[in-house]
N, C-alpha and C positions, 0 to 999 in steps of 0.2 A: 557430516555434522551440521554444516551451515544450512543444508537443505531442511533438516529437521528443525533448526532454529527458525527458518522462514515459516514453516507450518505452525510452530509453537506460537509465533506472534499472532497469526490469524486466529488460532485457538483462543489466545488471550483476549482478542477483540470479542470473540463469540461469548466467552464467559462473562466479560464485563457488561455485555448487552443486557443480561438478566437483571441488572440493578437499575435499569432505566424504565420509566414510563414513556409512552409515545409522546406525551407533552414535553417531557424533559428532552427527548431526542430532537424535537422540532424547535425548541426554544432558541431564539436568536437575541442576544443581548445588544446587538448592534447590527444594523442592516447590512453593512459591508463585511461582516464576519460570518463564517459558516456556523451552523448549528452542529451539535454532535452528530446528529443524523446525517447531515450533509457530508461531514467528514467521513463517516462510515461508508456512505455511498461512493465517495471519492476513492477511498482505500480499495473498495471492491472493484470499481471501474479500472483503476490503474493496475491492480493485480491481473485482471482479465486482459488488459492491453499487454502487459509483460508476458503473460502466458501465450498470447498470440505471437509475440516476438520469439519466444522459445520454439514454438511450432515452426515459424519461418526459418529459424536457424537450423532446425533439424531436417527440414525439407530442402534447404539450399544446397546447390551443388557447386556454385561458384564461390571460391574462397575470397575473403576480404582481408587484406593485409594491414588495414588501418588499426591503430591502437587506441587506447584510452587517452582522454585528455589528462592534463595535470590534476584537475579536480577528481576525475574518475579514478585515476591511479591511487590518489590519496584515499578516496572513499573506500576502495576495495582493499587497500592495505590495512586501514583502520577498521574495516568491516562496519562502517557507520555512514549514513547519509550526513552531509554537512549540516551543522546546526544553524541553518539559515532559514528564515521565513521566506518562502518562495511565494511571490505574488503572481498568480496565473494571469495571462493576458485576457482570458475570458471574464465576463461578468461573474461575480460571486454567486448570483442567483441561477446561473446556468446549471450548476450542480444542484439538483432538486432535493427538497426535503423528502424523507421516506414516507410512504403511505402507511406503513405498519412496521412493527418490530419483526413480524414474520417475513416481510420482504428482505430485511437486512439479514436475518438468519439464513434464509434461502440463498442469498448472494454469497455469504461467507461459506456455507456448505458447498456450494458449487465451486468456489475457489479452492477449497480444501480437496475436493474430489479431483479436480484437474491437477493440483499440485502432487497428490499421491501418484497419479498416473505419470506425470513428467519427472518426478523424482527418480523413477526407474529408467527413464528413457534418455535423460540428458547425459548420462555417464559415458555412453559410447559415441557421442556425437563428435563430428569434426570441429575442433575448437577454432578453426580458421574461418568457419562459416558464421558470419556476424550480421547484426542489424545495428545501425547507428542510433545512439541515444543523443539527444540534442545537447546535453550538458556533459555527459561522461564519456562520449566517444563510442568507438566500436566495441560492442559486447557480444559474446557468444551465448549459447543456450544456458550454460552453467551460470554465467554472469547474470543473465536475466532472471534466472530462478532465485539467485541470491538477492537481486534487487527487490524482489517482492518483500522479503523480510526487512531489508534496509529501509525501503520506503515506508512500509507499515510501521516499523519501529520509530521512524522519524515523526510520524503523526501521533505517537503516544505522548509526545511533548505537548502538542496542540490539544489533545484530549484532556490532559491534566489542566491546562489553562481554562478550557471550556467547562470542566467539572467545577473549578473554582468559581466561575461565573454563575453556575447553577446554585451553589451554596450562597454566594453573595445576594442572589435574587430571592433567596428563601424558598427555592423550589425543591430542595432536598437537604438532608443532613450532610455531614462531611465524610460519610463512609463509602463513597463511590470507589470502585476499583481503579 
């Protein structure tokens, strides 16, 4: 069920994309805040990173007996990423603006394709084979799959704030998804 939810969130991003022009996706109301397009690129890049961790977990033969952190345990119980604005240590401009909507669509499609594949393969994995997440602790392949949805859902809050900034700037009406 959660696996389907993770893919549904990515599908939601894909559907929402249709309502934007490339200029809206690239608009930055403030230099140190991402554009909607940068946020999309970030969601895609993190999903790809988490998929790599899924693959590592499935190929790992050495079991890791570490557990989740307190924040990780809470996030997985509640099935939601903490409602905290995370400031990445990297410069905000490191995550580039997209060149086109097609680039974002292709990225989302690639993530969905990989998720469909891994949805079938994480079920039989050794749950003691894990990769450490810097904030949430030791996560297995199923956890990483679920994290794609949790992380992507977390950024829907940011997307809503950025959509409001587009409306305030007069770059669109208030009917964005």
